[in-house]
ROPA-755367 format. One line per field, with one value per residue: residue in three letters; x negated, y, z of N, C-alpha, C in turn. Coordinates in steps of 0.1 Angstrom, whole numbers, padded with zeros to 4 digits. Layout:
# residues N
res = (Ala,...)
nx = (X,...)
ny = (Y,...)
nz = (Z,...)
cax = (X,...)
cay = (Y,...)
caz = (Z,...)
cx = (X,...)
cy = (Y,...)
cz = (Z,...)
***
This chain:
# residues 188
res = (Met,Ser,Arg,Thr,Gly,Val,Phe,Ala,Leu,Val,Leu,Val,Ala,Ala,Gly,Leu,Thr,Ala,Cys,Thr,Gln,Asn,Gly,Val,Ile,Tyr,Asn,Ser,Gln,Gln,Tyr,Leu,Ala,Gly,Thr,Ala,Leu,Tyr,Val,Gly,His,Val,Gly,Gly,Ser,Asn,Leu,Pro,Thr,Val,Ile,Arg,Gly,Asn,Pro,Ser,Gly,Leu,Pro,Lys,Ala,Asp,Phe,Asp,Gln,Ile,Ala,Arg,Asp,Asp,Met,Lys,Gly,Ser,Asn,Phe,Gly,Arg,Pro,Ile,Thr,Phe,Val,Ala,Gly,Pro,Asp,Ser,Pro,Pro,Tyr,Pro,Gly,Tyr,Arg,Val,Val,Leu,Ile,Phe,Asn,Gly,Pro,Val,Val,Gly,Gln,Asn,Gln,Leu,Cys,Ala,Asp,Met,Ile,Pro,Ala,Gly,Gly,Gly,Val,Arg,Pro,Asp,Ser,Arg,Ile,Glu,Val,Val,Ala,Ala,Phe,Cys,Ser,Gly,Asp,Arg,Pro,Val,Ser,Ala,Leu,Glu,Gly,Gly,Ile,Gly,Ala,Ile,Ser,Asp,Pro,Asn,Asp,Pro,Arg,Phe,Arg,Ala,Phe,Leu,Arg,Gln,Val,Gly,Met,Thr,Leu,Phe,Asn,Pro,Asn,Asn,Pro,Asp,Asp,Arg,Pro,Asp,Arg,Asp,Val,Asn,Phe,Pro,Val,Pro)
nx = (-0013,-0006,-0022,-0003,0020,0018,0018,0045,0060,0052,0064,0088,0096,0086,0104,0133,0131,0131,0155,0167,0157,0168,0194,0222,0247,0268,0290,0308,0345,0368,0401,0427,0438,0431,0413,0400,0415,0425,0407,0396,0421,0417,0391,0376,0391,0404,0399,0420,0397,0399,0377,0368,0352,0319,0290,0265,0249,0263,0289,0319,0338,0315,0301,0322,0322,0294,0293,0312,0306,0280,0289,0303,0308,0298,0305,0318,0323,0345,0330,0345,0353,0354,0379,0390,0413,0449,0447,0467,0493,0525,0502,0488,0491,0466,0433,0407,0387,0367,0353,0331,0305,0323,0350,0348,0367,0388,0384,0414,0428,0425,0433,0459,0462,0456,0431,0425,0402,0367,0334,0307,0275,0248,0227,0202,0202,0216,0237,0270,0293,0326,0346,0371,0388,0415,0450,0481,0493,0473,0442,0419,0399,0370,0344,0316,0291,0254,0231,0196,0180,0186,0193,0201,0225,0214,0197,0179,0180,0206,0220,0217,0225,0252,0256,0256,0281,0295,0292,0299,0324,0338,0334,0342,0340,0355,0353,0376,0394,0384,0392,0402,0415,0447,0465,0485,0482,0483,0500,0488)
ny = (-0011,0024,0055,0071,0063,0044,0069,0083,0057,0066,0090,0087,0063,0080,0103,0082,0077,0104,0108,0088,0095,0121,0116,0113,0123,0099,0096,0121,0139,0162,0167,0186,0206,0243,0240,0266,0277,0259,0257,0285,0291,0274,0287,0304,0290,0270,0237,0210,0176,0141,0119,0084,0052,0049,0052,0051,0050,0062,0073,0073,0099,0114,0111,0119,0143,0156,0150,0173,0196,0195,0201,0228,0257,0243,0254,0272,0311,0322,0311,0273,0259,0229,0208,0187,0165,0146,0113,0094,0092,0123,0139,0169,0195,0200,0188,0174,0139,0118,0085,0066,0038,0026,0004,-0003,0018,0032,0065,0081,0070,0077,0101,0091,0079,0052,0037,0015,0015,0029,0013,0006,0006,0000,-0025,-0019,0009,0026,0049,0053,0070,0083,0102,0129,0161,0167,0179,0172,0144,0141,0143,0172,0172,0146,0126,0101,0089,0088,0080,0069,0052,0068,0069,0084,0106,0131,0137,0159,0152,0141,0162,0178,0165,0159,0186,0187,0171,0188,0212,0201,0188,0213,0229,0255,0253,0239,0220,0218,0237,0256,0289,0281,0259,0244,0248,0245,0264,0254,0267,0269)
nz = (-0004,-0006,0008,0006,0007,0030,0050,0044,0054,0083,0087,0084,0104,0129,0131,0126,0158,0167,0160,0176,0201,0208,0203,0179,0155,0140,0123,0114,0111,0100,0106,0099,0081,0083,0107,0112,0128,0151,0166,0175,0185,0210,0222,0249,0266,0294,0289,0288,0288,0287,0300,0290,0301,0316,0314,0334,0365,0386,0404,0386,0388,0395,0371,0352,0357,0354,0324,0316,0326,0314,0285,0284,0268,0246,0216,0191,0193,0218,0250,0257,0286,0301,0315,0339,0323,0320,0329,0320,0294,0300,0277,0272,0247,0234,0238,0249,0240,0252,0246,0267,0255,0242,0231,0194,0172,0151,0146,0146,0165,0193,0195,0199,0225,0221,0229,0256,0272,0283,0283,0305,0319,0293,0295,0277,0279,0266,0252,0240,0221,0208,0199,0199,0193,0200,0189,0202,0193,0172,0156,0155,0147,0149,0160,0160,0178,0190,0219,0226,0254,0278,0310,0329,0337,0343,0325,0304,0281,0276,0278,0262,0238,0243,0243,0216,0207,0212,0196,0172,0171,0178,0158,0135,0106,0081,0050,0035,0039,0021,0000,-0021,-0024,-0020,0004,0034,0058,0095,0123,0149)
cax = (-0001,-0014,-0022,0007,0036,0017,0021,0059,0065,0046,0069,0100,0093,0089,0121,0141,0125,0134,0171,0168,0156,0177,0209,0221,0259,0263,0300,0323,0355,0377,0414,0436,0437,0433,0409,0392,0430,0428,0391,0394,0434,0411,0380,0375,0403,0402,0403,0415,0390,0402,0371,0369,0341,0314,0274,0258,0251,0267,0307,0328,0342,0303,0295,0328,0319,0285,0300,0320,0296,0271,0295,0307,0300,0291,0311,0317,0331,0343,0333,0356,0353,0360,0383,0396,0423,0450,0439,0475,0506,0526,0490,0488,0492,0453,0427,0397,0391,0357,0352,0316,0302,0340,0352,0348,0377,0390,0389,0428,0440,0416,0447,0471,0461,0457,0422,0425,0387,0354,0327,0293,0258,0247,0213,0192,0204,0219,0250,0273,0306,0333,0355,0382,0393,0432,0460,0493,0481,0466,0426,0420,0385,0364,0327,0309,0274,0247,0213,0189,0173,0192,0191,0207,0226,0213,0186,0183,0183,0220,0229,0218,0235,0266,0261,0259,0289,0304,0292,0304,0336,0344,0331,0351,0336,0361,0352,0391,0402,0384,0403,0407,0425,0465,0466,0493,0479,0497,0505,0486)
cay = (0002,0037,0060,0082,0053,0044,0086,0080,0050,0064,0100,0077,0058,0087,0108,0076,0078,0117,0109,0078,0098,0131,0116,0112,0120,0089,0102,0133,0142,0171,0159,0189,0224,0249,0243,0274,0285,0254,0261,0299,0289,0271,0294,0310,0286,0254,0227,0196,0166,0127,0109,0075,0046,0053,0043,0059,0042,0073,0072,0078,0111,0125,0114,0128,0163,0160,0153,0183,0209,0197,0205,0237,0266,0241,0257,0286,0320,0324,0296,0265,0252,0211,0208,0172,0161,0136,0101,0088,0106,0132,0147,0183,0198,0205,0184,0163,0127,0113,0074,0066,0030,0015,-0007,0000,0018,0041,0081,0087,0067,0083,0116,0086,0071,0036,0029,0011,0019,0026,0005,0005,0006,-0011,-0031,-0008,0024,0034,0060,0056,0080,0087,0117,0140,0171,0166,0185,0163,0130,0140,0149,0181,0168,0134,0116,0094,0095,0078,0088,0061,0054,0071,0060,0092,0112,0143,0139,0172,0148,0141,0176,0184,0156,0163,0199,0188,0168,0202,0220,0191,0189,0226,0239,0260,0254,0232,0223,0215,0251,0265,0295,0276,0249,0247,0240,0251,0265,0253,0281,0262)
caz = (-0001,-0010,0016,0006,0014,0045,0056,0044,0063,0095,0090,0091,0122,0139,0123,0133,0168,0175,0163,0195,0223,0213,0198,0162,0148,0130,0114,0118,0103,0100,0094,0096,0073,0099,0116,0119,0140,0160,0173,0179,0197,0223,0226,0262,0274,0300,0279,0291,0289,0288,0297,0295,0300,0324,0309,0345,0374,0393,0405,0377,0388,0393,0358,0346,0362,0346,0313,0313,0327,0304,0272,0290,0261,0234,0206,0186,0199,0234,0256,0260,0296,0298,0330,0337,0321,0328,0327,0311,0293,0290,0275,0271,0232,0236,0246,0240,0243,0250,0251,0262,0253,0245,0215,0180,0171,0143,0151,0147,0179,0198,0203,0201,0234,0216,0233,0270,0283,0276,0290,0317,0315,0285,0291,0266,0280,0250,0253,0223,0222,0200,0207,0189,0199,0197,0190,0201,0189,0157,0156,0146,0148,0156,0156,0161,0180,0204,0223,0233,0262,0292,0326,0341,0329,0344,0320,0296,0266,0276,0281,0246,0229,0247,0235,0195,0200,0217,0182,0161,0174,0178,0141,0122,0088,0073,0035,0032,0038,0014,-0005,-0040,-0020,-0023,0019,0041,0073,0103,0131,0166)
cx = (-0005,-0011,-0010,0024,0033,0020,0034,0066,0062,0060,0083,0105,0095,0101,0127,0139,0127,0145,0173,0169,0164,0193,0215,0240,0262,0279,0307,0336,0364,0389,0428,0432,0437,0420,0405,0403,0427,0413,0392,0409,0428,0399,0381,0390,0396,0408,0402,0407,0395,0383,0374,0351,0328,0295,0263,0257,0256,0284,0312,0329,0329,0298,0305,0319,0308,0288,0305,0317,0287,0278,0299,0299,0297,0299,0311,0326,0333,0344,0342,0347,0359,0365,0387,0411,0434,0447,0455,0487,0513,0506,0492,0484,0475,0445,0413,0397,0374,0356,0334,0316,0315,0338,0348,0360,0381,0392,0406,0431,0435,0429,0457,0474,0463,0443,0421,0414,0373,0349,0314,0286,0256,0230,0200,0193,0212,0232,0256,0289,0315,0343,0361,0385,0410,0445,0475,0485,0478,0452,0423,0403,0379,0348,0323,0296,0266,0233,0210,0180,0173,0198,0200,0209,0227,0202,0189,0187,0202,0226,0226,0222,0248,0266,0263,0271,0300,0306,0300,0319,0347,0338,0341,0351,0346,0359,0367,0396,0390,0398,0411,0411,0435,0470,0477,0490,0483,0492,0503,0491)
cy = (0013,0043,0071,0074,0048,0059,0083,0071,0056,0080,0095,0070,0071,0100,0099,0073,0089,0113,0098,0085,0113,0127,0117,0113,0113,0095,0112,0138,0155,0168,0172,0203,0231,0250,0252,0282,0281,0255,0274,0299,0286,0279,0301,0307,0272,0243,0211,0182,0153,0122,0093,0064,0053,0048,0049,0046,0049,0066,0081,0094,0122,0125,0120,0143,0167,0165,0171,0194,0209,0206,0219,0246,0262,0244,0272,0296,0320,0308,0290,0261,0239,0210,0194,0171,0148,0125,0089,0100,0107,0140,0161,0188,0199,0197,0178,0155,0122,0095,0068,0045,0019,0006,0004,0005,0031,0054,0083,0079,0070,0095,0104,0073,0054,0028,0023,0017,0024,0016,0016,0010,-0003,-0012,-0024,0006,0030,0039,0061,0064,0081,0092,0122,0152,0171,0176,0176,0149,0127,0147,0158,0181,0159,0132,0107,0094,0085,0086,0071,0065,0061,0064,0071,0104,0131,0144,0148,0166,0145,0150,0180,0176,0158,0181,0195,0180,0180,0206,0215,0196,0207,0236,0240,0258,0239,0232,0226,0226,0264,0273,0287,0262,0252,0241,0247,0251,0262,0268,0270,0266)
cz = (-0004,0006,0020,0013,0031,0055,0055,0056,0077,0097,0088,0101,0128,0136,0135,0152,0174,0171,0177,0204,0214,0203,0186,0165,0141,0122,0119,0110,0107,0091,0091,0091,0088,0106,0125,0136,0151,0170,0174,0192,0205,0225,0238,0271,0282,0291,0284,0287,0295,0286,0300,0296,0315,0322,0322,0354,0386,0395,0395,0382,0388,0381,0349,0344,0355,0330,0305,0317,0317,0287,0275,0275,0247,0222,0202,0189,0216,0242,0258,0276,0300,0315,0328,0330,0330,0325,0317,0310,0303,0292,0268,0257,0229,0244,0240,0247,0240,0254,0247,0261,0254,0233,0202,0176,0159,0151,0153,0161,0189,0204,0203,0210,0233,0223,0250,0281,0275,0287,0300,0311,0309,0289,0283,0270,0275,0254,0238,0230,0209,0211,0195,0200,0188,0195,0189,0198,0176,0162,0146,0138,0155,0150,0163,0169,0188,0205,0230,0250,0274,0304,0334,0334,0334,0339,0311,0279,0263,0275,0267,0237,0236,0241,0222,0198,0202,0204,0172,0162,0167,0164,0133,0111,0087,0058,0030,0029,0033,0004,-0019,-0036,-0020,-0005,0028,0055,0084,0115,0147,0170)
***
């Protein structure tokens, strides 16, 4: 193999290691037209946040509080404060759902309360998340992501990963909202 080939492989390996260490969003979708309206509507609010699963050794209430605190202000516009949400229906109109180390599910199921629970600590200390910003039983946006080698939710890398989750969920730029599309914008 040439030196260039070896160098390229080293760069790819280093990049994959960085993604594993800092977390990566695998898939994100924006489902509803007028995403910017929804994101703007919840800006500056106390947004109920439903958290399923506990990928840490801490008591669940402590992990949930750390996760909500880490996400605070991780949006465009006026900072959102994430507050405890109800664990069962009826859910408020707007909310965030975070499922840690849970089953593999479709993103549309998150807002319709079709996921029984998340998971616990994984032997490899990897944390997987499926998340959605919900309007009623419909996702405005949703994502899947993960981060490796996290044994403590107070790790600054976990905080950075959750901020990345928030910035992705609350990104007001939806390509389907372009003026050249025939879209009926909702009134949030």
